[in-house]
N, C-alpha and C positions, 0 to 999 in steps of 0.2 A: 399405122397398121401397114404391112407389105404384103402384096399379093403376087402369085405367079400367073402371067397373062394366058397360058394354055389351059391350065386346069382350074382356074378360078379358086385356087386354094388360098387361104388367108392364114397368116401366122398372127393368131391373135394373143397379144400378151396378157390378156384378161383371163383367158382359161387355158392357156398353154398351147401346144401345137395340136391344134384341131382343125378339121375341114369345115369350112363355112360356106354356104351358098351364097349366091349373088344377092338373094333377098335379105341376107343377114348383114350385108355389107353396111347398110344404113345404120342398122343396130350397133354393129361393132365399132363404126366410126365414132359413136357417142361414148359416154362413160360406160363402164361395165355394169351389168345387171347387179342388183343388191343381192341376190340369192348367191349367184356364182361367186361374188367376191367374199361373202361369208364363209362358204365351203372352202375356199382356198386358205383363208386365215385360220380356220379350224385345223386344216390339214397341217399347217406349220406349227400351230400352238399345242396341238395333243402331245407330240413326244416330249416337248419340254415341260408340259403341264404334268404329265405322268411322273417324270423324273422328280419334279418339285413335290408332288403329292407323296410319292414314295419316301422322299427325304423327311417331309413333315411327319408322316406316319411312323417312321423308325424312330424319330427323335421323340414323339409323343409316347410311343410304346416303351421306350427306354425310361420315361419319366414315371409313368403310372399307367396300369391297366385301365383305369377309368377314363383315359382320353379317347377310347374307341367311339363314343358318340360324337366328339369333336371331328374324328376322322371322317365319319359318315357326312357331317354337315359341310366339311371343306370339301368332300367329293362332290356333293350336289351343288355347291357354289361354283365349282371350276367346271365340272362337266355336264350339270343339268341331270335329267333324268336318263339320258342316253348315254350309257357308260361304254368305254371300250373294253375288250377282252383283257387288256393289261391291268386296267384299274380292277376289274373284277378279281381277277387272280391275286392281286395284292390285298384286297380286302378279305378274301378268304383265307390268306395266309395269316392277316392279323387276327381273324376270329380263332384260328386254330392256336396261335401263340398266346393269346391273352387268356387270363384266368376267368372263371365263370363269374358273372355278375352277382352280386349280394342277393340273398333271398328276399323276395318281395319287391325288387326294383322293377320299375315300369320300362318297357321297351321304348326306344326312341320313336318320336312321332313319325319320322321319315322312313323307319325301318319296321316292317310288320314283324310280329313275334313268329318265330321259327317253330315249327311243329316237331322238328327233329330233336333227339335227346342231345344235350350239350356235350362237347368233348371233354375228354378227361383232362384235368388241370395239370399243369407241370409244376415242378417245385420252384418256388418264388426265389428270385436272386436276393442276395444278402444286401447288396447295394441299392436295391429298389425298395421304396416305402412299401410296408405290408399293409394289406387291406384292413379296414376297420369294421368289425361285424357291427351291424345296427343293434341297438339295445332293444330287447323284446318288449313289444307293447303290450299293455295290460288289457284284458277282454272288456268289452262294453259292460257296463253295470246293467244288471237285470231290472226290469221294470219294478216300480215300488209294489205293484199288486202281487207279484209273483214271489216276493222275498217273504220268508216265514218271519213272524214277529218274534223279536228276541227280547227278553227281559234284561235289563242292566244287571250285571253280576258285580258284587263288590270285590275289590282288589284282593288278592290272596295275601295272606299275612304270613311272614316267615314262621317257621315252627318254634315254639317256645322251648328253649332248652330246658331239659329235665334237671331238677336240682340234683347234686351229687348224693349219692346214698351213704357215702361213708362220713361217719360223725367224728369230727375231731376229738381226740382224747383229751380230756380235762387235765389241768396240772394236778398232780398228786402230791400231796403234803409228804415230807420226807418220813414223818412218823407213821404213815399208813400206805406205804408203797409196798405192802406185802400182799401176795394172794392169800386166799383162805386156806385152812387146813394146815399141812405140814409142807407145803410147796415152798421152795425157796423164793425169796423176794428178789424181783429184778433190779431194783434200785435201793441204796442205802443198807442199813444194818438189820432191818426188820426182816426176819425170816418167816413168819406166819402171824395169822391174827384170827380172832374169834370173839364171842360174846361171853358175859358172865354176869351174875347178879348176887347181891350181898344178902346173906341170911341172918347175920348178927349185926348189931350196932357198932361193935368194936372192930370190924373189918374183915370178918370171915366171909368168904365168897365161894360159889361154886361155877365150874365150867366143865367143858368136855376133856376127857383125859388125852385125846388125840391132838388136841389144840396145844398142849403144853408138854407134851412126851418128850421132846428133845430140847427143851428150853434151857438156855444158860442164864438168861435174866428175863424177868417178867415185869411189865408195866401195865397198870390199870388206868386207862383214861376215862374221867368222868367229867360231869359239868363243872366240877369244882377244881379240876386239873388232873396232873398225872401223879400216880402214886406206885412206888415199887411194891412188889409183891413177891411172896414165896409160896412154893409148892409144899403144902403140908402133908398131904396124903392123896393117893389115888387109887381107883379100882378099875381093872381091866374088863371085869365082867359086865358092869354096868356103864363102863366108859365115863366115869365120873372123876373129877379132881378137885380137891379142896385147897383154896389159897388163903393167904393172910396178908393184909395191907394195913399199914399203920394210919390211924385216924378214926373219925367217927362218921357213919354213913347211915343212909336210909336202908332199912332192911325190910325184906317181904316175908310173910308167913308161909309156911309149908304145910298144905292141907294133905288128908289121906286120899289117895287116888281111888280107893275102893268105892267112894260115893259118886264117882263119874259115871255118867250114863251115855249110852250111844246116841250121838246127835247133839250133845251139849256143846254150847258155844264157847270158844277159847280163842286167845290172841297171843301174840308175842311181840316184843320190842328188842331188836338187835342191830348189829352192824354188818349187813351183808356187803361183800365186795367193797371194802372201803378204799381201795386203790381206784375203783372206777365210779362208785356212787357217792363216795365222800364219807366223813366220819361222823355225820349227824345220825342219830338214831332212827331206825325205820320200823313202822307199825304195820302189821298183817294180822288178819284174822280169819277164823274158819270154824270147822265143826270137828268133833270126834267121829272119825269114819269106821273106826274099828276098835275094840277093847283088846286086840292083839297086834303084834307086829308081824314081820316077815315070817312066813310059814307058821303063823299062830304063835309066835313067841310072846309069852305072857309078861315079859319085862317092859314091852314098849305099847305105846298108843300109836294107831294110824290116824293120821289127821289131814285135813285139807288147808291148813295154814300154810300159805306160800312161803317157803324158805329158799335160800340160796347159800352157796359157800360163804361162811363168815357169820351165819346165824347160829352155828354150833356153839353149844354151852349156854344159850339164852334161855329165859324162863317161858314155860307154858302156863298162862294165867287165866283164871276164871273171870266171869264179869264182877265177881265180888272181890276180886284182888288177891285171890289165894294162888299158890303155887301147885300145880297138880303134876308137873312134868319138866324135863329138861330137854331142849332140842337136841337131837342126836344126829339124824341122818336123813337121806332121801334116796330113792332108787336112782341108780346110774342109769341115763338115758341110753347110751351106747350099748352097755351090757344087756339091758332089756331088749333093745331093738334086735340085737343079734340072737337072743334066746327065743322070743316069741314073734319077731317080725313086726313089731309096732312100739311107738313110743309111750311110756307111761305118763298119765295125765295126773300132775300134782300128787304124787304118793310120796308122803312124808312120814317121819316117825319121831317120837319122843320117848325119853326113858320116864317111866312112872315114878310119881312122888314117893310111892311106897318102897321102891328100891333105894331112893336116896335117904329116906329115914332109916332103912336097914343099914346103910353104909355109915350114917352118922351116929348110930348107937354104939359103934366101936370106938367113938371119940366122945367121952362123957362130958369133957370140958366145953365141947361145942354144943353138943345136944342140949345141954342145960341153958343155954342162952338163946335158943330159938325163940322167935316171935310167935305168940299164940294167933290162932285164927280167929277173926271176927265173925260171929254168928248172927248178931242181932242188927236190925236196921238194914235199910237199902241204901247203897251208895251210888252217887252219880258216876257215869261212866267217865267223864272227863277228870274227875278226881282220882279214879283208879288209874287211868292212864298216866296221869302226871306223877302219881307216886311210883309207878313201875319205871318210868323214864328216869326218875332220880336214883333209883336202885340198880339200874343196869350200868355196865361199863364196857369199854372196848379194850380187849386183851391184846397187847403187843408183845410178841415173843422175839427175844434177841438170841 
């Protein structure tokens, strides 16, 4: 230590160029005080520390915004809690540039939560890692006492698919692929079909005239096989046709229809829609609903026996096995619907046997061979049905 003799000023290397009193000479001759030495070191280190901290903060901010808590920790380690104004400005700049912390993040223990609203975030740099949003946490479950009691439900079953409504069309034999009446057949040479029944043992049979009106060739199919037939005579007033087939057959007796009463039971066996229902004979029964036909036509019976196209020409039979009529027609559903606004309910008609007998009287050779009506005894219904089944045949028109 050096001092001037006049002013007793001392140049103290420990604290710089300062004036010391003579009483401090003894102090300054010894080692410098601990406090003064620490302040001089801080004065030298702070500028270099600020530069180092700013460099570390810039590097950390370039890596990720999540390094801001590390900057705070580094600041406290280097400077303690007494910061310089330069360090405060650097941290304020870092807060402005850094994106906001994820929602729900806790503030750093060394930095209290700010009451001010966070600054608006800036667009993130593409070269910087994007922040990952934390997955939302489920709310805590409610206490068991507050939850409503739920009954276990059975698992839902898939709906049962509805079956298709369309019914596949069965295979149609080539001999019966014709619609009823005089409509053309869709497949094969059969043009139309109908029903018929034998009235003599040597092969005379009756059917509807409209069934064979345009026939080039007629075949009668029975339980015994197919038989060619010829049209002998027809009558358009009664819609009746007489045919002849070669062979011996079961014949049915013709009774007088004048003995039929309203409500009498009757039945028929025929071949309705053979292209769809098949060529086996079909049985239907009903009652006499009226002793007159359409608009009180006296030539016909109205009956409730169910018939369809293809039943034309079949027999109308009593429980005793006698023929009292020939199946002729039914009301057209669409025509009645247009006329009266409703569909007819099983309204069908048959030519009376009295008209058939009148027609046959013009043919004495046939009328003389008719089978007599049985009037004695009670016949079983199964025997009558079997007899009628053997006497009917399917008419195939070519």
